[in-house]
N, C-alpha and C positions, 0 to 999 in steps of 0.2 A: 542372562540379560537382566540388568537392573531397571527399575521402573520409575524412579523419581522424575519429576519434571525436569530437573537439571541434567540428569543422565540422558534423557531423551534429547534435550536441547543440544547437548554437546555432541551427540551422535549426528544430529541433523546438520549442524552448521559446517561440518567438515565436507559435506557433499556440495559441490559447486552447482548452483542452480540459477546462475545469472541469465536473465532473459535478454532478447536482442530485438529491438524495434525494427531493424532493417530486414529481419527474416520474415518471409510471407507464411511460414508454416505454423501449425497449431499442434503442440506448443512451439514457441519460437526457437527453443533449443532442446535437443533430445536429452541433454543431461538432467533436465527437470524430471524426466521420467524415472531416472535412477532413484531420486528421493520418493517419487510416487510409489514405486515398487516396495521400497523399505516401509513406507507408511502402511500399505496394504498388508504386508506381512505382519506388522505389529498389531494392526487392528484385528486380523484373523486370529492371532495368538490370544488376544484378550476376549475373544468370543463373539466378535461382530461378523457373523457368518456371511453376510452379503457384501463385505468390503471388496471393492474392485477398482481398477484403473481403466478408464475407458480410452477409446482411440484418440480422443482430443487432449488427453493428459489430465483429466479430472479424476479425483478420488472421491467415491461415494461410499458411505457406510451408515448403518443404523444401530443405535442402542435401542433394543426393543422395549416397548411399554411394559411395565410390570404392575400397573394399577388396574383396579376393577372399574374405574370410571371410564366411560366411553366418550366423554366430551372434552378430554384434555387436548389442547392444540398441539400439533406437531411442530417442534422447534428445531431450527437448523443452527449449528455453530460452524462458522466458516473462517478459514485462514488461507493465505497464499504461500505457495512453495517457492516461487522465484525470488531472487534478490535483485536489487537495482543495478542497471548498467552504469550508474554514475561513478562507481569505484570498484576495483577488482574484488571478486568473490572467489578467486581461485587459490587453493592451498591455504585455507583459513586455519590458523593456529590459535585456538582459544586459550586464554589463561584465566585462572580463578583466583581472585584475591579474597582469601577467607577472613572473616571477622574484620572487615574494613573499619579502620579507626580514624578516618578523616585524612585530609591532605590530597595532594596531587597523585595521579596514577601514571607512572611511566610505562610506556609500551615497549617491550624489549626488542622488537624487530626494527624500530626506527627511532633513533636517538632524539629527534626533534619533535616527535609526536607524543604529547602528554595530555591526559584528561585532567584539566585544571579545575580545581574546586571553585575558583572564582568565576569560571565560565560555565560550569555545569552545576547550577544552584541546587538541583535535586539531590546531589551527593550528600548534602548536609542531613538529609533524612535517611541515609543509608548506613549509619553507624551500627556496627555489629552484623551487617549483612555480608553475604558472599557476592562479590561483584565479578561478573564475567566480561572480558574484553577480548578483542583480537590482539595480535602482537604488534599492530600498527601498520602492517604492510597490506592489509585487506580490510574490508568492512567485516563486521561480525556476523550479520545475518539475523539479528534479533527481529528485524522486520523481514519476514514475519514468522521465522522459525520458533520464536517464543510462543506465538499463537498456536502453531501446530502442536508443540510439545504440551501446552496447557490443555488443549482440547482432547488429545489422546490420553493424557493422564487423568483428566476428569472422566472420560468414558470408561477407563479401567476401574476407577473408583466406584462408579455407579454399578458396573457389572459385578464387582466384588462385594457390594453391599446391597443386596436385594431388599433389605428392610427400608431403604430409601425409595419411596414411591415416586414414580415419574411417568410421563407419557412417552410416546415414541420420540426419539431424538435423532435427527439426521445430521451427519457430518459431511461437509463439503470442503475439499482442499483443491485450490485452483492454481493453474499456471498463469504466467504472463500478466499478473496484476500490475506490476511496476511499469508496464508499457501500455496500460489502459486497455488491455484485451482480455482481462481476467475472466469475464463471464460471457464472452461472445458465443460460446457453444455449450453453455450449461443447459442441461435438459431439465427445465423447471417442473415439467410433469413427472418425470422420473424422481426428481428430488422429493416432491410430494410434501413439502413443508408449508405451514401457514404463514410463518415469518421467520426471521433469523437474526443472528448477531454475528458480526465479524469481530474477531479478536486481533485487532491491528492498531491499537492505540498505544499511547505512551504511558504517562504517569499513573500509578495505582489510584483507583477510585474514579477514573475518568469515564464518562459516558458521553458519546458525541452523537448528536442527532442532526447535524447540519454539516454539509460539505460545500466546497466551491461548486459552481457550475463551470464546465470546462469545454473548450473547443481547441482544436489545432488549426493552424493556418499554414498552407503551403503557397509560397510565392515563387513562380518560375519565370525567369527573365531570359529573353533572347536578345542578345546585343548584335552589333555589326562587327564582324571579324574581318581583319585585313592585315597584310604584312605590315609590321610596325614601321618599316622603312618608308612606306607609302601611305601612312595612316592620317596625315594631316587633314583635318576637316572631314574625315570619313569614319574613322574607328569610333565605335561606341562599346566600350569594354564592359561586359556583363558583370565582371567581378567588381569593377568600380561602382557600377549602378547599385549592386547589392550592398556594398559598403556604405554608400550614401544613405540608403534606406535604413540600415541598422543604426547609423550615426544619428539619424533624426528621431529615433524612438524616444519618447519622453522619459527623462531620467527619473522623474518622480513616480513613474509607473513601472519600475523595475522590481523584481523580487527583493533585491537588496535594499530598497528604499521604502518598502511597504510593509505593513503589519496589521494586526487586528482584522478589521473587516474590509481593508483595502484589497482591490484586485490588482492584477498586473498583466503586462505584455512582456513575454520572455522569449528571446531568440534561442533556440536549442541547437541549431545546426546551420552552417553556411558552407556550401561547396560550389565549385564551378570552374569555368574556363573563360577565356576571352569571349567566346560565343554564347555560352549558356551558364546560368548560375541559378541556384535554388536556395531559398531561405526557409527554414522550418521554425515555426513559433508556436508557443502555447499561450492561450488567453484564459485568464481566470477571474471570476467574480462571484460573489454570493447571490447575485440577482441576474436573471437572464437579460434584463434590459442593460445591465452593466456590460455584459459580454458584447451585445450588439453595438453599444456606444464605442467600446474599445476597437471592435473590428472595423467600424466605419472610420474611426480616427486612423487606424493603420492603413486602410486602403486609400484614404485621402493623402497620407504621406507618400505612398507608392505613386499615386497619380501625379503629385507635385514633383517628385524626383523625375518621373518619366517625361515630364514636359521638356526637360533639358536634353532628352535623348530621343528625338523625333523618329529616328529610324529603328528604334527598338520596341519590343512588345513584351507584355507580361500576362500571366494568368494569376488569379487570386482565388484560392480554393479554401473554403471553410469546412472542417470536418468535426461534427459533433462527437464529443467524447463521453461526457456524463453530465447529469444535472443534480442540483442541490436536493438531497434526499429528504430534507425537511418538509417539502411540499407533500410528500407521501406520508411521512411519519406523524405529522400533525393530525392526520385523520385516524390514527391508531395510537392514542396517547398511552394506553395501557402497556404497550411494548417497552417504552422507555421507563414508565413508572415502575414496572416490575424489575427492570434492571437496576434502578436506583435502590429499590428495597433489597435486592440481592446483594448489592455492594455494601449496604449497611449491615446486613446479616453476616457478611464476611469480615466485619469488624473495621470497615473503612469509612471514610467520609466521602460521599459522592461529590463529584465535580462535573457538572453538565456543561458541555462546551461545543465549539465549532471546530472543524478541521480545515486548516489552510491547505487543502489537498483533497484527494478523493479516496474511496475504498471500493472494493467489489460491491459493498452494500449500496453505494450510490446507484449503480446500474441495476442491481437486483431489486431495489425498491421500485424502480420503474418497470420491472419485468413481472411485477405482481408478488414480490416477496419483500415486504417492508423489513429493513435491515439496518439498525443503528450499529455503532462501533463501540466496543468495550476495550478498555486498556489491556495491553499485553505486557507492559512494564519496561519496554526498551527505551533508550534515549540516543540522541545524535544519529538518527537513521541516515543511511546512505553515505556514511563517512567512516574513515579508519578509527575515529574516536567513539564509535558506537559501543554501548554497554548496557547490561541488564543485571538485575539483582535476582538471585535464586529465590529469595523470600518474596519478592514482588510477583514472580511467576507463580509461586505457591498460592498467593492471594487471588490470582486470576483463576486458578483451578477451583478454589473455594467458591468464587463468584459464579462460575459455571454450574457447580453442583447446587448452590442455593437457588439459582434461576430455575433449574430443572424441578426442584422441590416446590418452588413458589407457583409455577404454572399448574402443577398437579393439585396443590392445596386449594387454589382459587377457582378451579374448574367446577 
């Protein structure tokens, strides 16, 4: 078995690990356990004797401390095993474009799907790199199998080079991150880390210490059903009510019309019959107050629509998903500062930013494990145009190693 970060990545992406929000189980799909078992086997092979897969689908492992210092904090590196439900992750066929020399990248499995240089601006920085894509019929899975490959490769490097001094390093690989359930059953006490870093970001050099705050909203509508031949003045069709609500959502608050620090209201599912209908939405904002404002606006829209249907009823349920991790990380500035220095020592220019989304680190930060997000190198996540560079993954490995060294040096 070969051990480069690219070799590991190519092994991982062909294992289908798509999560399923409609499933009540943990993990939501049993196929995620297949990758979990592969990871445990590889971690045991490189000498991490405590590596194991627990009953909830989490992989835990430790790179033991090799320093004489007893005050080095325990650092966790975290990545997720599942891929997004947004696009197929079944039967992934990766292709490697070696020594990329610019231009568009055609995907051989789908003639109309092309990674265009004009739309993927980061490609201009990839000249001479080896670019990995899918064949265009599936997503690639760099989100977050690049992170998995980088962490395992860095762990092996540290185990093979005992002259590099470091404290105890905990590895955590999670299921179901893409459906916002990635850390629901993490055992923080067993993990035993002081803080962590997720490897789940995009462009090399990026360190992110701010996420959206996020809620989900479920609207359940009960209409008035009656035979359509006798419906005059009586029927209140739940499907029509749901459609009216979605139609009144502010167009300027949609994901496709917002950017930067704008939040949004986004319907993710609509199902129903004449009698009952359900709308699922996600609400995002960088500030908790912004969430509340959007949720109030949404319920006002629902109430306004329901006025036209006096025989119908609704329920409006808000489900907290995660909160902006900056609230926690600002109390521990050294965690991000050391990451910035590690990125520099890996030969990169750090770019500190915010995520228009969330990570496992968002939830972990509020569970007592402050956890910013570091680049993994992938681009165009959740789509058939997803791609990653081998050399960028190697830089992520370098950054992990430098972080391990920095925390030991500064203890």
